N, C-alpha and C positions, 0 to 999 in steps of 0.2 A: 335250547332255542329261545327261552325266555330272556336270556341275556341280550338278545338282539332287538327285543321289542322297543326299548327307548329310542334306538337309532332308526328303526323302521318308521316310528312315529314322526321323526324329523323329515322323512321323505315326503310327507304330505305337503310340505311347503313348496316342493318342486314337482308336484304330481304331473303337471301338464308336460313339461319337457321329458320327464322320465317315461310317461305313457307314450309320447310321440316317438321317443327312441325305440320303444318296444314295437310299436306299430310299423315303423320303418324297417326294423330288423325282420319282422314277419313278412313284409312286402318283399324285401330283398331275398329271403330264403325261398319264398314261393315263386318269385320270378326266376331264380336260379334253377329251381326244380322244373318250372315250365320250359326254360331254355333247353335243358338237357333232354327232357322228355319229348318235347315237340320236335327237336332236332333228330332224335333217334327214330321216332315214328315217321317223320317226313322222309328220311333217307330210306328207311325200310319200305315205305309205301311207294316211293318213286322207283325203287328197284323192282318191286313186284309188278308195278304198272308197266314198266318197260319189258319185263319178261312175258307178261300176258299180252303185250302188243296193244295196250289201250291207247287210243288216240286222244282221249279226253281225260285229263288229270289236272285238277285245280291245284297248282303249286303256288299261286299268288297269296292266298290267305295263310297257309303254313309259313311261307317265307316272311310275310309281314309279321306273323306271330313270333318267329325266331328273332327278327330284328327288334321288335318291340320289347321282348323279354330281355334281350341283351342290354338295351338302353336303360330299361327300368332297373335291371340288376346293378349296372354301373352307377347310375345316379342314386339309387336307393342305398347302396353301400356307402357312398360318400356322405349322403345326408344322414344316414344312421350313425356313422362314426362322429360326424360333426355334432349332432344333437346329443348323442349319448355321452360323449366326453364333456361337452359343455355342461350338461346336467350333472354329471359326476363331479366336476370341479366345483360347481355351485354347491352341491351337497357337502363336499369336503370343506369348503370355506365356511359353510354354516355349522358343520360339525366342530371345526376348530374354534369358531367363535363361541358356540354353545359350551364346549368343554372348558375353554378359558374362563368364561363367565361363571361356570360352576367352581372352577379352581380358585379364583381370586379370593372369594370370601373365606376360604379354608385357611389362608395364611395367617399366622404361622403354625397354629396348632395342628391343623389337619394334614399338613404336608411335611411336618418336622421329621417324620420317620423315613422320608424319601430323599435320596440323593438328588442333586441338581440334574445330573445326566439321566437319572431314572425318570424324573419328571418330564424332561425334554423328550425322551424317547416315547413316553406314553402320549404326550401332547402331539408329537409329529408322526413318528413311525406307526404307532398303534392306530391312531386315527386314520392315517393314510391307508392302512390295510383294510379298513372298513369299506373302501371303494369296491372291493371284490364282491360285496354284498349285492350290488346292483349289476355291475358289468359282467361278473362271472357266475352269478347265481340267479337273481330274479329275472333279468332279461332273457338269458338262454332258456330257463325253465318255462317261462310263460310262452316264449316263441315256439318251443318244441311242442307244447301241448296244443297250441292253436294249429300248427302245421300238421300234426298228426290227424286232428279232427278234419281239417280241410281236405287233406289228401285222401283220407278214408271215405269221406262223403263224396268227393269227386269221382273216385274209382268205382264206387258202388253203383253208379249209373251204367257202368260197363259190365261189372261182375261183382256181385256182393261177396262171394266166397273169397275171391282174391283180395278184395279191398279189406275185408275183416281180418284176413290172415296177415297182411302187411301191417295194418293198423294195430292188431293185437300184439304182434312181435315188437313193434316200436314202443307200445305202451308198457309191455313187460320190461323192456330194457330201460325205459325212462324211469321206472320206479325201482328196479333192481340195482342197476349200476350205481346210482347216487348213494344208496344205502351201503353197498359193498365198499365203495371207495371213500366214503365219509369215515367209516369205521377204520379202514386201513390207514387213512391219512390223518386222522385226528391226533394220535400221539406224536406223529412227525410235526404237525403244525404247532402243537403246544410247545414242543422242544425248540422249534425254530424261533418262535416268539420269545421264549425265555433266553435262548442263546444270543439272539440279536440284541436284546437288552443288556445282557451281561457283557457282550463284546464292546458295545458302544460305551457302556459305563467304564470298563477297564481302559479303553482307548482314551477316553476323556481324562481319566486319572493319570494315565501315562504321559499325555501331552502336557497337562498342567503341572505335573511333578517332575519334569525332565531335570531341572537343576538339582533337586534333592536326590533323585535316583542316581545321577551321575556322581554327586559328591560322596554318597555312601556306598557306591559300587553295587547298587541294587538293580541296575538297569537290566542285566542279563536275566535275572530271576523273574523280574516283572514281565519282561518280554516273553519268557518261556510260558508264563501263565496265560498271557494274551494269545500266544500261538496255539496253546492247547484248546482254548475256547474256540478259536478260529477253525481248528482242525475238526472239532465236533460239529461245529456249525456247517462246514462244508460237507461233512459226512451225511448230515441230515438233509442237506440240499440235494445231494446225490441220490439219497433214498426217495426223496420226493420226485425227482426227475425220473427215476426208475419206475415209480408208481404211475406217473403220467404216461410214460411209454407203454406200460402194461395196459392202461385204460384204452389207449389208442389201438393197441394190438387187438384187444378184445372187441373193440368196435369194428375193426376191419374184418375179423373172423365172423362176427355177427352179420355184417353186411354181405359177406360172401355166402354164408349159409342161407340168408334170406333170399338172395338173388337166385341161387340154385333151386330153392324150394318154389319160388314164384315161377321160375322158368319151367319147372316140372309140372306144376299145377296148370299153367297156362297152355302147355303143349297139347292137352286133350280138348281144348276149346275155351273160348271166352264168352260168357253169357250164353245165349241160345245158339251161337254159331260154333259148330264143331271144328271149323277151320279158323284158328286164331288170326292168321294173316299178319298184317303189319302191327296189329294191336299187341302182339307178344313183345315187340320191341318197346312199345309204350310202357308196359308193365315192368319190363326189365330195367329200363332207364329211370323210371320214376322210383323204383326200389333203390337204385344207386344214389339218386339225388336226394331222396327224402332223409337218408341217414346223415346228411349234412347238418340237419337240425339237432341231431342227438350228439354230434361230436364234442361240443363244448361242455355238455352236461356232466359227464363223468369226471372230467378234469376239474370242473368248477367245484364239485362237492368234496374233492380231496383237499381243497383249500379252505373248506368251511371250518375245519378244526382250528386253523390258524386265525381265521376271522373271529371265531367265538373266543379264543384265547385273548386276542387283542381287545375285544369288546369287554371281557371280564376285567382286564387290567385298567381300562379306561373307567369302567363302572366303579372300581375300587376307589377311584378319586371322586367322581362326580356324585356318587350316592351318599357320601359323607354329609352329615349335617354340620354347618358352621357353628363353632362354639360361641362366636360373637356375631350378633346381627345389629345393624344400625337402622334407626328409624328413617323414613323418607321425608318427614316433615322438617324443613330447614328451621334453624334457630338463628336469631339475630347475633351478629358478631359483637364482641365486646373488646374494649381496649384495656380491660383489667383482667386479672387472673388470680383468684384465691383458691386454694386447694385444701380439701378436707378429706382425710382418710380415717374412717371410723371402724375400728376393731376388725380389720380385714385379715383374712387367712386365705392362703392358696397353696395347693399341693399339686405338683406335676403328676400326670397320669403314670401310674406304675411305680411311683416313688413312695417309700414308707413314711417319710418325714415331710412336714410342710416346709415349703421354701419361705413363706411369709406366715407368721404365727401371731394372731391377735394384735396387729400393729395399728396404732393410732398416731396420726400426725396432722398438725395444722400448719398451713403456710399462708400467711397473710399476703394481700396484694402488694407487690413491690419488694417483698422480703427475699433475701438471698440466703439459702441454706445449703449445707453440705451433708451428705450421707457418707460416713466413713466406716470401713470394716474390712475384714479379711476376705479373700476370694471365696465365693460360695456362700456368703452370709445372707444373700437375698437382695442385694442392692439393685442389680440389673433386673431382677424379676419385678421389683417394685416399679421400675420405669416401664416395663412391659405392661403392667397392669394399668398404669396411668395413661398409656397410649391405646389401651383396649386391644392389645394383641391377645390377651386373655381377660376374662372377668374373674374377680375374686369369688371363691365359693362361699365366703362368709363376709359380712360387713358391706360397707358401701363407700364409694369414692364420689366426691362432689367437686364440681368446678363452678365457681361463682354461686355457691349455695344451690346448685342444680345437680341432680344425679347425672353422673357421667354418661349413663346409657340412654339419656334422652337426646343427646347431641347427634345430629346426622354426621356422617363421616366427613363430608367436605368442611363443615363448620369446625369440627374437632381438629382436623388437620391444620386449618387456618389459625386456630387459637394457640397452637403450640408448635415449637420447633425442637427437633431431637438431633443430637449428635451422638450416635451410638458408638460402641466400642469398635465395630468394624465399619469403616466408611467405604461404601462401594463406589469405585471409580469406573465409569463406563468407557468403553473403547471408542472414544470420540475426542473432540477438541476441548480445550479448557472452557471455552464459551458454553459448549453443550453441557458440560458437567456442572457449571454454575447456574445457568439460566433456568434449570429445572426448579430451583428454589424461588425464583422470581422471574416469571416469563416476560414481564414487561420492563425488566431492568435494562438500562442502556449500557453500552460498552464502558463508559466512564465509571458507572456504578460498579460494574464487575471488576474493573481494574482497581478501584478504590478498596473493595473488599479483599482482594488479594494482597494489596499493600498493607492493610491493617493486620493481616495474619502473617506478614513477613514473607510472602511468596512473590514479590514483585520481580524477582530474578527470573521467574518462569516466563515473563513477558518479553525478555530481551531479544529473542530471535524471531519467532513467528507471532508473538503477541497472543491474543486470545484464540488464534487459530492453531496454536501449538497442539500437536497430537500427543495424548498421554498414554496411549497403548492399552492393550487388553488388561483390565483390572488395575490399571495404573502402574504397570510394571516399570515404567520409566521414572516413577516417583519413589522416593523413600517412604518408609512408614510414617515418619513425622510429617512429610509433605502431604500425604494422603489425609492424615488427621487434620491438618490445617485447611485443606480444601473443604472438609466437612464443617469446620468452624466458619469458613467464608460463606458457605451456604446458609448457616445459621444467622449470620449478619444480614444477608440479603433478604431472608424470609422474615418479614415484619410480623411478629407474633408476641403476645403479652406474656406467654409462658415459655421459658427456656429450660430444656431438660438436657443435661450434659452427662454423658457416661464416660468417665476417664478421658476428659478432653485434652489433657497434656501428656498422655501416655506416649512414650517414644520420643519425647522432646528433651533437649538438653536443658540445664538449669536456667541459662540466660533466656533462651527462647520461651521456656515455661513462664518465667516471670513477666516477660513482655505480653504473652497471651493472656495471662490472668489479669494484668493491668488493663489491657484492651477490653476484655470481657466486662470488667468492673465498670468501665466508662460507658460501654455500649448498652449495658443492661441496667442503667441507673434507675429507670422507671419501670422495669420489667421484673416479673417473678422468676427466680432462678432456683433450680434444684440441681446441684452438682454431685454426681456419684464419683467417689475416688477412693483410692487406698494410699494416696500420697498426702503429705502434710503441708506442702507448699501452698501458700496463699490462704490457708484456713483462718488465719487471724483476721482476715478482712471480711469473713462471712458473718451475717447477723446471728446465725444459730448453727450449731453443729450437732448432728445426731450420730451416735455410734451404734452400729448394728452388730448383732451376733446371733446366729442360728435363727434368722428370720424375725428377730425381735429388736426393739430399740432398748438398749441397756443404759445409755447415758445421753443426756442432752444439755445444751447450754452454750454460752459463748466460749471462745478460745480460752480466755483467762479463767472463767468459771470451771471449765473442765480440767485445766491444769491444777487448779487449787483442790479439786476433789481427789486428785491422785488415783484415779481409776484406770480404766482401759485406755482412754485417750492419753493420759499421762504416761502410761507404759509404752504406748506407740512412740511418743516423743523420746523417751529414754533410750529406745532401741535405735 
């Protein structure tokens, strides 16, 4: 239950609506009990009065009570549903915002081990499951306790023994049934949560990988795996439905047993009157009606295992400590960018060897450098460290002679622009995909950026309103890469970080892009990560990396004359 405490604490923000919902639920149940009880007593009393030949019988007050209870029950039920669901949706919105705010600082280190579908499932489905905590657990439980106390207290004015018998049986059921059905439903709830996550993850992979699965004839095997997960999921849902039916059956049996017991005890007299008269109907009907308060409780606790499992999955995310934190104090922007990396080392969690090993690098303002090396030598990791996706475990990185970790996030993002290996294209228009780099840019500026990277052909039909599809599926890999470069052009920053900017481009287009970048970045600091040799002769300095270290540095001509690793790259 400790797992739920952080989420229960969030409920305090909406305590008024949640409390009002519980009060309305209690009023609704009590009016329902009053309606059935008063109706039963009124009919019995009227019949007895008629048989006894009484000429005076006040039927006005009981009739008014019946009508009043019916009106209150109907209005109360409507108001309770309205208030409770409004409060629940507000709590869910708060929970989603709270979870997302905890999730964002974890990227990328804290969420690298989770698949995208897994993260989405935890953020959406698992958070949504937590609404059971109020609607199916807190509200029914509090309502049942209050109703038992009120009913017992009210009946004690007529007969203490009968009141305590009814109240005692209801209290025993209130504490016994939740324990039984929580233990019975916990393994089912845990499995349902895990299977739901597995199914949605596999379904997402199946949808995203349709083309590859069809090409390699792997669709039937993948679909079989999905069907097996679905079959286990449905089987567990069936077991949960069976358990819900068992809880309701037990409640019906308990209601019947209590009704017979109360009828038998009331038959010998109620209070000081040996002749129970019409009051026996009152006790019988109140016994029937009072169990309405207990009906949701047993079912609610069988879902508690699923709620706890979902809460644990969400807690696995939000309880992590961000590896990188940014100060809140803003720093003034600068139009210059000099970078200094001093003896930095970095090792990924769980890896035996460092990705960056005692690396020192100086980049003057306005200098254009290239980092060259084989795949896996640490080039992209170095870029991640410069953007503070991670912090180095040793050494320091400075920007304009200031430690990188004193920059607030907004300033740091404004000071640099990054074109990563994987350019993400949103399922939106060309305009939407470009304007995120420069929110104030005009359409003419957006079109000019596309023209500079050779994508003016994309404007021929719908212009900037052209839809690019999910993940840019309507674009080639080279076109996606050039959209990333167009964003870099639009985002005015003094430091340009390029990770394989010409990957996937043909030779002519590559030369055009490199020439354009050289012109655009004349007064900017540029660090280009690449394993290609095109355009390196135009760089101010080239650094060759291997195993996380810089093994060679110099200009294009100097490195060729050294006949080292750079020279061997050219020879191959």
